N, C-alpha and C positions, 0 to 999 in steps of 0.2 A: 508118899503122895506129894506131888508138886504143888506148891502154893498157888501156881497159876490155875491148876485144875480146881483147887478150892475156890478161887475167885470166880471161875466160870460157873461153878455150881451155885454160888451165891447170886450171881447176876441172873442165872436161869430161873430162880424162884422169885425174883423181884416183880412188882406190879401185879401180883395176884390179888383176887378179890377179898382175901381174908386178912384185913388190915391189922387186927389185933395179933394174929399169928405172926405177921411180918414184923410188927413192932418188936415182938419178943426176940425174933431172930436177929434183927439189927442191933438190939440192945446187947445180946450175947456176943455178937461179932465185935462190937466196940470194946467190950471188956477184953476179949482175946487180943484185939489190936493194941490196947494199952500195954498189955503184958509183952507182946512181941516188940513193940516200939521200945519199951524199957530195956529189952534185951538186944537192941541194936538192929532189928530187922526193919529198917526204915522203908524199903521199897514196898514191902507187903502192907505196911501201915498206909502208905500213900494210895495203894490200890483200894484198900477197904474204905478210905475216906471218899474216894470217887464213887464207890458203890453206895455209900451212905447218902451222898448227894443225889444220886439217881433215885433212891428210895424217897427222899424228901420231895422230889419233883413228882413222883408217882402219887404221893399223898395229896398234892395240891390239885391234881387233875380230877 
């Protein structure tokens, strides 16, 4: 599976009304990101950081 497809799926579920559920997803994704970043997949890490920022914006609204 392409990581871009993975990112699309993450973005697709952002901003839903189930905040606790979303927080758990973002937390899980950040753990995955740290693992991938440590293994040199920097582009994916940057994409997930952008998704995390979008989620923070959603929480503020």
